[in-house]
GUFI-172488 format. One record per residue (C-alpha): x, y, z; residue in one letter. Coordinates in steps of 0.02 Angstrom, whole numbers, plus 32768, in hexadecimal, padded with zeros to 4 digits. Example, Ala and Ser with C-alpha at 12.3 -4.5 7.8 and 13.67 -1.06 7.14 Angstrom:
82677F1F8186A/82AC7FCB8165S/
This chain:
7BAB82E0732FM/7C008326727DD/7CBB83377280F/7CC3839371DBE/7C53841B721FL/7CD384A47218F/7D31845C7185N/7D3984E37109L/7D4B849A704BD/7DC085206FF9E/7E5784FA7054D/7EB785606FC6D/7E6F86046FEED/7E9B85F870ACL/7F4B85C37083L/7F508657700AS/7F1A86C770B7T/7F74865C711AA/801586D17129C/7FC1877A7101I/7FB288087182E/7EF9882B71ADA/7EC988DA7151T/7E1888DC7190Q/7DF2897671DDD/7D7D8918725FH/7E0E88A17283L/7EA1892C72A2T/7F3688CA7321A/7F3A891673AFP/7FBA899B73F1Q/805889557454Q/8038895274F0T/80B989847574Q/811D88FB75A7A/80D988B9765CF/814B88F176E6V/81AD8851771EG/818887B7768BV/81FD87387681C/823886F175CED/8209864775FFE/815E8667763ET/80EE85E07640V/802E85DE760EL/7FCF85A676A2P/7F7784DC767FE/7F36846076F0L/7FA983E4771FQ/7F668358778BC/7FBB8320781DN/7F428284781AG/7EB9826378A0E/7E9982EF791CD/7ECC82DA79C4T/7EC4835E7A5FT/7F7783777A4EH/7F8D83747983A/7FEE83FA7947Q/7FBD846078BDL/801A84717813A/809B84F27813S/806E8529775ED/7FAC852D777EG/7F3E85A1777BF/7F3485D5782AV/800185CE7859K/8024862577AAS/7F9D86C477F6G/7F5A86C2773EF/7EE18750772AM/7ED9875C77F4L/7F978789783ET/7FC287AD777FR/7F50880C76F2P/7F46879E764CE/7FC888137600Y/805B87C9765BY/8053871B75F5W/804E87947557R/80F38757750DD/80E286A47533A/802786A074DFS/806887007445E/810686687423A/807485F5740EL/804D85B2736ET/7FB2854B734FL/7F7384C572D5T/7FE2846E7244E/7FFE852B71E5L/80488575728CE/7FCB85FB7298F/801E868172F0G/7FBC86F27366V/7FB0876A72DFN/7F3086F77282Q/7EC7872F7314L/7EA087B472B7Y/7E4987757205G/7D9A87467206H/7DB8869871A8N/7E5086757207N/7DEB867A72B4V/7D6B86007265Q/7DF185887240Y/7E3A859E72E6L/7D95858B7343I/7D6784F472C7G/7DFF84A672D1T/7DEB84CA73A3A/7D36847B7392C/7D8083D37339M/7DF383C773CEH/7D6683BE7442I/7CFF834573DDQ/7D8882E673C4H/7DBF82DF7499L/7D0482AA74AAW/7CF58230743AA/7D9781DC7473S/7D4B81E17523V/7CC0815D74DER/7D23810B745FQ/7DDF81137420P/7DED81607373L/7E5C810B72ECN/7E9F819172B3T/7F4B81B07274N/7F4C826572A2D/7FF482B072F6A/7F8C8306737AY/7F8F829A742EN/7F1582C874A4Y/7F6A834C7504H/7F9A83AF745CK/7EE683B97433R/7ECC840374E2R/7F58847174DEK/7F2184A17447E/7E6984E07480V/7ED985347528T/7F2D858E74B5H/7EAA85E57442L/7E59861674ECF/7EF1866B7515Y/7F0686BE747DW/7E4F8718747FI/7E698733754AL/7F00879C750EQ/7F0287D37480H/7E6988167464T/7E3D88BA7460T/7D9C8903749AD/7D76894973EAE/7D8E887E73BEQ/7D1888337432W/7C6D886273E9P/7CA287FB7347L/7D04876773A5L/7C7B873F7410R/7C0A86EA73A5P/7C8B86667376S/7CB786627437L/7C0E8645745BE/7C0B85B773DFS/7C9685507423I/7C50858774DBR/7BA18535749DR/7C1584887466L/7C66847E7511I/7BB9849A7569N/7B6784087512R/7C0683957504T/7C0A83AD75C1T/7B5B837C7604E/7B43830F7694A/7B6A82537637N/7C03829A75F3T/7C3382C476A3W/7C18822576DBK/7C9F81DE7656L/7D268248767CI/7D178281773FY/7D8B82077797F/7E06821D76F6A/7E90825D7759N/7F4B82287750S/7FE7824A77BAC/804D8230771EK/7FF582F07700G/7FF0832F7642N/8070829E7610D/7FC88228761BC/7F8181F37571N/7ED481D47597A/7E56822C753AA/7DDE824275F0A/7E64828F7625Y/7E7E831A75B0H/7DDA831D75A4M/7DA98352764CL/7E4783A4767BH/7E34840D75D8G/7D79843B75F5V/7DA2848076A6L/7E2884EF763AE/7DB4852D75C3W/7D1F8562762FK/7D8485A876B1L/7DF08619761EL/7D3E863E75CDD/7D13867D7676L/7D9986E87676C/7D88872975BCI/7CCF875975EFL/7D1287A67687Y/7D8C88137623R/7D15883A7596F/7C70883775FAE/7C8A886E769AI/7D1188C9768FC/7CDF892175E1A/7C9889BF75CEP/7BDC89C075B4T/7BE68A16750ET/7C3E897A74C6M/7BA7891C74D9L/7B1B88E6747ED/7A88894674B2S/7A2A88A274CAN/7AAF8843752DT/7AB4885275D9K/7B6188757612P/7B6287E57696N/7AFD8759764DS/7B7586EF75F3A/7BF786F27675F/7B6F86DE770AL/7B28864B76A4S/7BDB86097664Q/7C1686097725L/7B8185B8776DT/7B89852976F2L/7C438519771DY/7C0F850777DBL/7B90849377A2E/7BF98419774DD/7C7B842977E5L/7BF783F17848V/7BC0835C77DAT/7C71831A77CEC/7C6883007891S/7BBC82BF788BL/7BFE82467827Y/7C8282317893L/7C13822B793FY/7BAC819178E8V/7C3E811C78EDK/7C64815179A3K/7C1B80F57A37R/7BF3816F7ABFP/7C8381527B2BV/7D0C81697AAAE/7CC182317A9AL/7D2E82467B29L/7DC282247AE3Y/7DAB82527A29A/7DAD82EC79CCS/7D0C83037954P/7D6C834C78D9F/7DAC82B67858P/7E5282FF7845C/7EB88390786ET/7E8683F477DBC/7DD983FF77FBI/7E06844C78C0K/7E7084BE784BE/7DDC84FA77E7C/7D66851E788EW/7E05857678DEL/7E0E85DC7856Y/7D6186017850I/7D6286397902Q/7DFB86B078F5L/7DBE86FD7837A/7D0387207894L/7D7687827915Q/7DE987BF78B5K/7D7E87F27808W/7D2A888E7818S/7C64884577EDL/7C0788DE7831T/7BA088DB7787A/7B64883277DBL/7B2988817874A/7A6B886678ADV/7A2988CB7921G/7ACE8921794CG/7B12888A797FE/7BC1882F7929Q/7B98878978E2L/7BFF870E7948T/7C43865C7936F/7BB0860D79BCW/7B3A866C7952Q/7B5B861478ACL/7B7B856B790DF/7AD1857F7966N/7A6C85A378D3E/7ADA85067874T/7AA2848B78F1M/7A0384D678FBA/79EF84AA7845K/7A1E83F67879L/79A083E578DFK/792983D67834T/79A5834C77ECK/797D82C77877L/7942824A77F8D/79CF826F777BT/7A62824477FFF/79FA81BF7863A/7A07823B790BL/79A0823C7996T/797C82DD79F2T/79ED82737A8AL/7A75826A7A09S/7A61830779A9L/7A8883397A73A/7B1B82D17A94E/7B61830679E9F/7B5A83B879FES/7B9483C77AB5N/7C3183497A70W/7C4E83C179DAL/7C3E84657A46L/7CB784187AC4H/7D3F84177A42A/7D0F84B779F3L/7D0B84FF7AA0V/7DCF84CE7AAER/7DF8852C7A13L/7DD585CF7A6CF/7E8885AA7AB2G/7EEF85AE7A31Y/7F36865F79E7R/7F3D86AC794BS/7FE18646790EN/7F8C85A67949G/7FDB859179E1Q/7F7785547A7BF/7F7785A27B0EV/7EEB856D7B71G/7E5F85A77BDDP/7EB386537C00R/7ECE867F7B60H/7E7F87397B2EE/7E0B86E77AB2R/7DC386577B26A/7DA086D47BA9V/7D4D87517B25A/7C82875F7B4AE/7C6A87277A85T/7CC3867D7AC8A/7C34863C7B1AE/7BA285E87AE0N/7B4785C67B93L/7A8A85BB7B48D/7AA9853E7ABDA/7AFE84D87B47L/7A7584ED7BABE/79E484C27B2CQ/7A63842C7AFCC/7A5583F37BB1T/79B584037BADQ/799783937B0FQ/7A0683117B4DF/79A883077C09L/791283067B9CN/793B82667B46G/795681F77BC9N/7A1781C87BB6P/7A7481377BFAS/7AE0812F7C71E/7B6881247C12E/7B3681B77BACQ/7B1682247C35T/7BC3820A7C78R/7C2282387BC1V/7BA382D67BB2Y/7BDF83187C67I/7C9682F17C45C/7C8483407BB7L/7C3A83F67BEEI/7CA183E87C9FM/7D49843A7C3EP/7CD284CD7BF2T/7C6184FC7C86L/7CF384F07CF9L/7D9C85207C9BH/7D61858C7C01W/7CC585E17C23W/7C8386417CBER/7C3185F97D4EP/7B8885DA7D28R/7AF285807D95V/7A6F856E7CF6T/7ABA84C37CCDI/7AD9847A7D79P/7A30849F7DA9I/79FF843D7D0BL/7A5183B47D3CL/7A1A83AB7DFBW/7958839F7DC1E/799D83177D5BH/79EB82BB7DEDF/799582EC7E86H/791A82637E41K/797B81EB7E3CR/79E781EE7ECDL/79BD81337F10N/7A0680FE7E5AT/7AA3808F7E53T/7ADA80DD7DABF/7B25803F7D69Y/7B66806F7CA0A/7B3B7FC87C60A/7BC67F667C22G/7C417FB17CA1S/7CAA7F427D19A/7C3D7F2F7DC8P/7CC17F7D7E19S/7CA9801C7DD1N/7BF380057E33L/7BD780A57E8FA/7BFD806D7F46V/7BF680C47FF1A/7CAB80E9803CC/7CF8807480CEA/7CE6811A8149S/7CC281C3815FG/7D8281DD813BK/7D7F819980A8A/7CDE81F5806FY/7D5D82968080V/7DED8259803BA/7D8F82107FA6R/7D4482A97F69Y/7DAA832A7FB5R/7E2682D47F26A/7DA982D07EB0L/7D8B83867ECDL/7E2983B57EBEQ/7E4F837C7E12Q/7E8383DB7D90E/7E77836C7CE1E/7E2283AB7C6AF/7DAF83037C3DT/7D7782C67CDAP/7D7681FF7D03D/7CDC81AA7CA6A/7CF181217D17N/7CA681777DAEL/7BD8817E7D98S/7B8482007D53S/7B2B82507DF4Y/7BF182497E39T/7C3482AC7DACL/7B9B83397DBEF/7BCB83407E7CT/7C6F83687E3EL/7C3283F17DB5L/7BB4843A7E43L/7C4284417EB9G/7CC784987E51K/7C4485037DF7N/7C12852E7EBDL/7CBF85547EE8M/7CE685DD7E4AR/7C3786347E6AL/7C7F865E7F1CL/7D2886A27EF0E/7CBB87327E8FN/7C5087A57EEEA/7C0087CA7E6BA/7BC187127E48T/7BA786E07F0AR/7AF686FB7EF7H/7ADC86777E6AQ/7B3485FF7F04A/7AB7862F7F55Q/7A2E86107EBCK/7A7E855F7EA5L/7A77852B7F63L/79C3856D7F84G/799084F87EE3R/79ED846A7F36I/799C84837FE6Y/78D784837F98T/790683E27F50K/790C83988001F/789083648095S/788382F2811CA/781B826680CAQ/789D8270803CK/7924824C8097F/78D781A980FBL/78A78172804CA/796B815F800BL/79A480CC800DN/7A65809F8036E/7A9680CA7F89M/7A2D817B7F99G/7A88818C803EI/7B2881897FE8H/7AF581EF7F6AH/7ABB82837FE0L/7B6B82718056I/7BB582947FA1E/7B5183277F84L/7B5C836B803DF/7C1F83468024L/7C3183907F93A/7BD4843D7FC7L/7C5084358068A/7CEB8420801EL/7CBF84AD7F93C/7C5D851A7FE2G/7C558592807FD/7C4D8511811AF/7C2F85808192A/7B9185BD813AE/7B74851080F1L/7B9084788183A/7B1484B08203P/7A95849C8177K/7AEB83FC8131L/7AFB83BB81E1S/7A3D83E181FCA/7A0783818184K/7A7182EA8197L/7A2682D68238L/797B82EE820DS/7988822B81BFI/796981F08261A/79D8814F8272L/795A80F182E6D/78D8810A825BK/793A80BA81CCI/79937FFE81B7P/7A347FD581F3A/7A997FEE8154G/7A4A808C8132R/7A7880BD81D5Q/7B3180A481D0I/7B2380F4811EA/7ADA818C8160V/7B5C817F81F6T/7BE281828181K/7B9F82208141G/7BA1826D81F3H/7C4E824B820FM/7C878292816BA/7C3C83308195L/7C958333823EL/7D2D831B81FCI/7D0783A181A5L/7CDC84118234Y/7D7C83DB8272A/7DEF840581FAE/7D8984B181F4Q/7DA684D882BAR/7CE684D282C4C/7C7A84A38374E/7C3E83FE8377I/7BED83DA8408G/7B2183FD83DBE/7B31838D8350Y/7BA0830483B0V/7B158318841CT/7A9382F683B6K/7AF38265834BL/7B0D82118405L/7A4D8212842AQ/7A3481CA8385Q/7AA7813E839EL/7A5B81328440A/79BD810883FCA/7A02808783A4I/7A3D802F8440N/7B0C805A8404N/7B087FFA837ED/7BA87FAD8355L/7B9E7FC58299G/7B78808982C1V/7C04807A833AS/7C81804082D2K/7C7280C68240V/7C6D816082EBL/7D0B81118323A/7D69810C828BD/7D4F81C38272G/7D9C81D98324L/7E4D81EC82F5L/7E238275825DE/7DCA82CE82CFI/7E4382E6834FF/7EC582F582F5M/7E8783A082B9H/7E5083CC8381A/7ED2845483C2D/7E9084488472D/7DF283FB847FF/7D7F846884AFR/7D0C84678428R/7CAA83D2845BG/7D18834C842DE/7D1B82FD84D3H/7C6282E984C3L/7C8382568449L/7CDC81F384CDI/7C39819B8515E/7C1480FD8553A/7BEE80C28499W/7C9F80C38488L/7CD7803B8504P/7C4A7FDB84C2N/7C8A7FCD840EY/7D407FB4843AL/7D047F0F84B7Q/7CB87ECB8420T/7D137F00837EC/7DA67E8D8333P/7E537ECC8363P/7E7B7F1B82C1V/7DEC7F8D82CEE/7E197FCA8373Q/7EB9800C8322E/7E7E80AF82F7R/7E1F80E18386S/7EA280C1840CL/7F16811A839EE/7E91819983A0A/7E8F8199845BL/7F4881A28473H/7F5782498400L/7EED82B38482I/7F6782928507F/7FF082AD849FG/7FB88358846BK/7F8B8379850FL/80298359856EQ/809083C984CFR/801784598523N/800F843885E1E/7FAE84CC85F6A/7F108488859BL/7F1083F08619I/7EB7844B86A5E/7E2F8492863DS/7DFA83E385ECN/7DCB839A868DA/7D2383558639A/7D8C831C85B2L/7DF282B38634F/7D66826C8698K/7D06821A85F3A/7DAD81BC85D7L/7DCA819A8691N/7D258150868BA/7CFB811185EAH/7DAC80EA85A8V/7E2280AC8637L/7DBE800F866AP/7DC27FDF85B5F/7E757FF485C7V/7E967F8A8656K/7E4B7F01860FQ/7EA57F088569Q/7F457F2485A6F/7F4C7E5E85F6A/7EE57E0E854DC/7F097E8D84C5G/7F977E93844DY/7F6D7F4683F8S/801B7FAB83FDQ/7FBA802B8440W/7F847FD984EAL/802F7FFB853BP/801780AD84FCQ/7F8480E48534L/7FA3807C85DDA/803C80EE85E2A/7FDE819885C0D/7F6D8168863BF/7FF8814E86C5S/804881E986A4T/7FAB824F86B1H/7F7281F48750A/7F6A828187B6C/7F2D8308873CT/7E79830B8760V/7E4482EC8815P/7DE98243884DD/7E5281D787DFT/7EC081648806Q/7F648196883BT/800F815C87E3F/804780D8883EQ/7FB580888844K/7F8280908797L/803A806E876DF/804C7FCB87D7T/7FA57F9A877FC/7FF07F8786D8F/809B7F56870CI/80627EC68771D/7FD47E9386F0A/7FE57DC88697P/7FEF7E2585EFV/7FC17DA58563A/803F7E1284EDC/80F57E16852DR/81267EB284CBQ/80AF7F1E8533A/80FC7F2585C5L/81B77F4C8598P/81617FCA852CQ/80EF801785B7F/81808017861CL/81E4807885A5N/815B80FD856FK/81518120862DV/820381378644L/821581BE85D7Q/81988245863BT/81B7829086D0E/815881ED8723R/81FD81918710A/824381D787B7A/81BF81928819L/81C480CA87D6I/824580558848E/82E2800B87FFP/82A97F6C8830N/82077F6A87CCV/82787FA78724V/82EF7F218751I/82747EAB8759H/82117ED486B8V/82C77EEB8667W/82EA7E1B8698L/82337DEA867AK/82397E3385DBS/82EE7DE885B4L/82A57D4785BBV/82017D51857CQ/82507DAF84D9L/82FE7DD584A4T/83747E3A84C5A/83837E7D840EV/82C47EAF8429N/82BF7F748410E/82537F8984B0D/82C37F218519V/836D7F7884C8A/8339801A84F8Q/82FA7FCB85B7L/83B37F8785C2T/8402803C85AFR/839880828628Y/83CF800286A3V/84857FF9867BS/847680BF86CBQ/84158098876EL/847B80978817A/841E7FFD884AA/846D7FA287B6F/85367FF487D5R/85127FAE8887M/84D37EFA885AM/85577EE587D0T/85DC7F238829D/85EE7FBC87ABN/85DF7F5E8721L/861E7FB28684N/85727FE78630P/85C37FC28570E/85D67F0D85ADE/851E7EFD85C4L/84F47F558522L/855B7EFF84AAQ/85377E4E8512A/84D77DE1849AK/84917DA88537E/84767E2D85BAP/84287DBD8621L/84AC7D3D8637C/852F7DDB865DV/84D77E2686D2F/84A47D7B8742I/85507D47872FA/85847E048786A/85067DF087F8V/852C7D3F882EG/86077D6B8830K/85D17E0C8894H/857B7DA98918Y/86037D27891CD/868A7DB58935A/86247E0389CBC/86407D788A2CA/86837DD78AD3S/86047E6B8A93D/85537E198AF3H/84F97EC98AD0Q/85187EDB8A22R/84FD7E1D8A0BR/84397E368A5AF/842D7ECC89E6R/84567E598953I/83E37DC48971A/83507E19898DD/83677E9088F3N/837B7DF08896L/82E37DB388DCN/82957E4388C2A/82BE7E438806Y/82817D868805L/81E07D938852R/81457D348807N/81C77CEE8787F/81547C5C877FD/80DF7CCC8727K/81497CEA868EW/812B7C4C862BL/80697C0D861BQ/80417B888678S/80357AF685F5D/80DF7AEE859BL/80777AA784F9K/804B7B6984ECQ/80D67BA98506E/81507BF38461K/81E37B74845DT/825C7C07845EE/82107C4684FCV/82177BB4855AA/82C07B96852FF/82EA7C418569R/828D7C3785F6F/82D77B868640Y/83937BD3860BS/837C7C45867BF/83477BFD86FEL/83EB7B8986FBA/84507C2E86D0I/83F47C6D8793V/841C7BD287EAI/84D57BC287A0Y/84FF7C7E87CCN/84927C9A8864C/84807BE388C4A/84B27C2B896AH/84337CCC8952I/83A17C658906V/83A17BD98976Y/834E7BDE8A2BT/83517B378A9FK/82AB7B1A8ABFS/825C7B908A69K/81C87B6489ECV/81B67BFB8987N/82617C1F8968C/82AA7C2488C6F/83177B8288ABF/82807B2388FBH/81FC7B728889V/82627B4E87F5V/827C7A8C8828M/81C37A6B883AT/81807ACE87C7R/81E07AC38736F/82717A4A874DV/821C79BE87A4L/818379D28798P/80EB795087DDT/80DE78DA873CN/819D78D08731V/81A878A887E4Q/812B781987BEM/818477D1872BG/8111781986B4K/8149784D8614A/8165790A85F9P/8138796E8558D/81BA796284D1G/81E17A2D84EDK/82077A0F859FL/828B79918580A/82D879ED8505Q/82ED7A7E8584V/83267A2D85FEV/839679AC85ACH/83EE7A708567K/83FC7ABA861BI/841679FD8675W/84D27A1D86A1P/84CF7ACC86C5V/84467AA08746L/84B17A16878BV/85457A8B878DQ/84E27B1A87E7G/84A17A8C886CI/85467A6A8888G/857B7AFF88B2R/850A7ADE895FL/854E7A7989E4N/84F579D5898DF/853F794B89FCK/84E979958AAEA/846279DE8A6FD/83CD79538A62P/836479C589F3Y/83E479F38965I/842A7941897AS/838278F58955K/835D797A88D1T/83FF79428861L/83D578A68870T/833178AB8825D/8375792387A6L/83DC7886876DI/836078038792Q/82D878598745K/831178B186B6W/839F78238677T/830B77B7862CP/82A8784D85D3H/836478858575F/8340781F84F7K/831C78AE8471I/8374787E83E9S/83CD77F28394P/8482784183AEN/84C577FE843EA/8536789A8449K/849F79048467V/8450788984D4V/851178798539A/8528793E8534R/84E4797485E1P/855078E98631F/85EB792585DBV/85D779C88620S/85BF799686AFC/866E792D86B7L/86B379BC8663Q/86A37A2986F8S/87137A5F877CD/86A77A1C8804N/86E77962880FA/868B793588A8E/85EC79678846L/860F790487B1S/863B78638816L/859F787C8873F/8533789E87CCV/858E77EA8788F/85837797882BE/84D477A7882AK/84AE778B876DL/851076E28780T/84D176AF8817S/840376ED87FDL/84117686874BF/84A47609873DL/8469759B87DFA/841D750187C9T/8390748F87F8Q/838073E487D9R/83FB73FA875CR/838474788705Q/83CC752386D6A/836275B586DED/830975E5862FP/837E7686862EN/842876398642A/843776398589C/843176F9857AL/8491770F8615V/8525769C85C1V/851C76FE8526T/852E779E858BI/85B4775185CEF/85F777178528Q/85EA77C484F8E/864E78078581V/86F1779B857EI/86E777DD84AFE/86E6789A84F9S/8781787C8569I/87D8783484BBD/87B178B48468A/87DC793884E3T/888F78CE84E5A/888C78F7841BA/888E799C843CT/892C79AE84ABN/88CF79C18549A/892979AD85F3S/894979068612D/8933792486BFD/88977959869DV/885878BB8641L/8888785E86BDT/882B78AE8750Q/8785789F86D7R/87AC77E886B0L/87CF77CA8765E/874B782887B0T/86DD77B4872FF/8723770A876BM/8708773A8815K/864D776487F7A/863576DB877FT/86A976468761S/869675D087F6L/85BF75E687DDL/85D975B9871FM/86607530874CL/85BE74E587BAE/854274F68724H/85AC74A686BBI/85A47411873BM/850F740B8776M/84A6742786DEV/846F73948666D/84E9739185C7E/844D73AF8559V/843674518598V/847674F98526P/84BE754A85BBS/853574CB85E1R/859374C7852CA/858775998535L/85E5758A85D8L/867B75108599L/86927582850DD/868A761D857AL/871875C385E7F/87837595854DK/878876578518R/879F769485B8I/883C760485D4V/886E762F8523S/887376FC8529S/89157752852AA/88F3779C85DCT/88CE7705862AY/894D76A785D5K/89D2773F8631R/8980774486D3T/89AE76C0874EA/893D771187D8A/88A776E58752L/88FA76438741Q/88F7761B87F4Q/883D7668880EL/87ED75F587A1L/886D75558807A/8829758E8890E/877675848857H/878674D78823L/87D674AD88CER/874174E88915I/86D1748988B3L/873273FD88E1T/872D741A89A9K/866374288977K/863E73AE890BH/86B7731E88FBL/865772C58971A/85B472CF8940Y/85AD72F6887CY/865C728A8853T/862E725D8792F/85D2730A8778F/8686735A87BEF/86F572DA875DF/869672FC86C2E/86B873C286E7L/875673A986F0L/876F73348646Q/873373D48603R/87957458862AL/883673D5860FA/881373E18557Q/8832748A855AF/888474BE85FCT/88EB7433864CP/896674968693D/88E974DC8705T/88AE742E8726I/896E73F78751L/8973746887D3Q/88DA743F8830I/8918738B8827M/896B738088C6D/88C873BD8927F/885F735F88B2L/88D972B7890AL/88CA72EE89B2A/880D730789A6E/87E3727E8951L/883D721B89F4R/87F672768A6AV/873372478A15V/876C71848A1CE/87A9719D8AC8Q/870471E78AFDK/86A971568AACR/871F70CD8B03G/871270658A75S/87BC705B8A28G/87D670A18970E/874370D7891AD/875D706E8875N/86C470E8881FR/871D71878850M/87E271288829R/879B70FB8796G/876D71BA8767C/880A72128798L/8886718B872BQ/881371C5869CK/883F727586C0L/88F5725086CEQ/88E471EA8634Q/889D728585D0T/891B72F98630L/89B0727385F3K/89557293853DC/893B73468534D/8A037357856ER/
């Protein structure tokens, strides 16, 4: 292009006239008009100020054409003063120069040079030393248009039109498709400070063409007809430029569309920059504000959508130019139309209001026919799943929020989708998790689609399948149609079109995915339509898919649909009896299939939650299928069904008037559910089983021919439950009802004690029982009015209660009648106690085993006289001993389970002390039992390498107040394990000696705590009385290599060196006495062994040996005399050796 085209050769002539006022008659200056009211001295001429790439929430420039109200809310002369102060070109032409012909030609020529310069710079930057930057060149052209618009009179217009047409032709030629391809994306967040040629070319062209339209509107549309040439149509140039302007804007969006993937269309604006959006909005506003009667055809005003549709129709003829297909054109048209519809939510001042704005609700704001044609064209193009999702997502806001409800487009989509129900609608390349899958239950279906239908987002989730998006569009559109009486007939038309596509054969041909899509459709209709009218039709169509005619997978899918509809029936308080009956008939036809039954069971809770009086057929759901399913399903799946059954009792209990009117419901529960609850209460672990057991018990007498309360309550209370939590839970729930008065206190305390043993006092249910028991009269009688707070605050209420009972029994020695009552009650509380623990101790929890055995010991310790009856084999004491403490395997000498050894080791001293309160000396059974406890269990107490731990039961026994018992225990311990045979020690002798060592150490340790000397003396005396004689004999009789001999010698060293022994003469005399006994017993027969013992003792306790020397000499003579052979040299030699040892020690 020739850049010198408009240059003049005679610059001097031009300059000579540059400052001369125009004098031509036909270019007289216009008269000054009256100033516009409210004009600001600092008024700025509007121009496009880019804010960067357009987004949904992008704001328009404050000094742009829309927000300034240019020729919309403010006339063009509002800016007259601002434009009048402008100067153009390097010659600083003022507005007065506009009235000289040569001046105008120069200004037009300069403007054309600026346009050409920008156009050329877009292709290749020009190396010019020009002081003009791109923005200044653009502004000079823009300001020229402002001058022509605001300072041209009607008389001047015919003379300026040819010049304006020349610059218009230049602009149109420089903005053909190839140029737009280079500049459409030229946005910048810097606005007009951007120094890029493409930016200013783009925004300049948009400004110039917009101002050109304003000029044409003023001088062609608004001007009197007499001012126009006879050969010129008054609207030809304006309409042509307006159409071309829309084509340019569409071209920019089209080039942007080509760069986008389908999914990006959801969140991307079709406007490359905010200025292009402003131009679209300005055209919309101008076509509404401007008076375009001259352009009316057939009496109809020219509208924005009419021009847009014509522009898009022309684009169909240029598909090859832009490498488009009919499918991509439809996709692009929908994308652009979606954005243009949103522009109707803007006020004329550029503020976005939304779909409720008066512009958006006007009839001219809709373009339904074009969108319908576009949709048909799109569907005919065989779009991909991704494209279909995006397309529906884009039309949903338009149809649901911006335009009035219609049925044509939903019907078009239904015609497309009803043929594809068996399709997965999977978008290639998306995550498998986005694949449409059936919901887990009927409740999940209802919750999912209710949530989707209640969402108010303008842009739906493209991760949903296209069919799901269609059902959402269909449902919401149906809801809008039914809101208005004038459009209800269209809703019936839409439903009719849907129903006509269904038949029994088509239903049976559906696969699982097809059934899922059918449920989606039915739920959308049911949730959004008139449910009372739609429900019978939908349920009938779903029932037409007979379960016995389809495979198992489809049976489950269809049943989910049934349950979803039944939940909606329940929510709407509709009768479900007929529906349930037909459904259960189909279930019976497939032999109560477990998979189908599971779906039914999952929906029971939701249905019963909405049941007010259970008179709408809900009881029919409780049939033989339910226990059949509950028997075989996993425990986790039982929970919701059991909760649903409890809900029935809960609702009826709150309204007792309903109980009598629901005899059929209770009969169904007792016939089908009660047997299951009985069985599962014993072996199940569900938290709802105790609740249901309580429900059935408290309602036992409600319906004739049912079990009485006492019979049913006893059945549950005596059941050997696997879940120990169940029993206190059951009892607590019954005690909270009116039936509590029918429960015997003995039963309550029995369950309470059992729970305290099997669980813990801090367990919530046990603590609740404790509070109840503390208020019983029987509790006060048994414990002599024990303060309830003492029981409630105790760490172990079991110990407090048993101790109080034993103490009260002992205190009533003179009141035999009261003692009998206490004994009878306590034995009643403890009935069947042997069943409180598993028969195989290995399978029992360690903490439970410890608690149970501790309980046994506590009872025997505190209440031995109550629980022991002589010659009664089923008394508590005898059962404890034979079943738990001294079972057969222990009696036979077999090693017990490790857990049992630890438990008995812990309770052994308590048991022994409890038995010590009985007459263990006179009663052979008690004596034997006590002996067996010592003999059978001592060898098994080697449970730890720590000797202190092993000896702890015997130390505790010695420290008790019962000295006779301690003496008995240590005598038996010594005689059973330290007796010798053929100079060999018992295998457990070392163990016993080790125990004795720890006993002596405990006495010494007690001495260090400033304990009473008398107590220490008593304990050591008891120990020595019971053990020292046999220990001395053991030392004397065993071989030197036997380990126990050295241990016992060391033990005697510790005894005689202890402070207690040294300060107590009685203990020293006791040891001397035992030596005298040994002298008399063994001197004659085991002379050498005896003197060897004395030799050993003389080394650490010579004083004791000296005490018996006289007795020893006397006995030695007696032995010699009996032998009759005079002095025995051997005996005399041993004696001399002993005497020599004593002399050395002294």
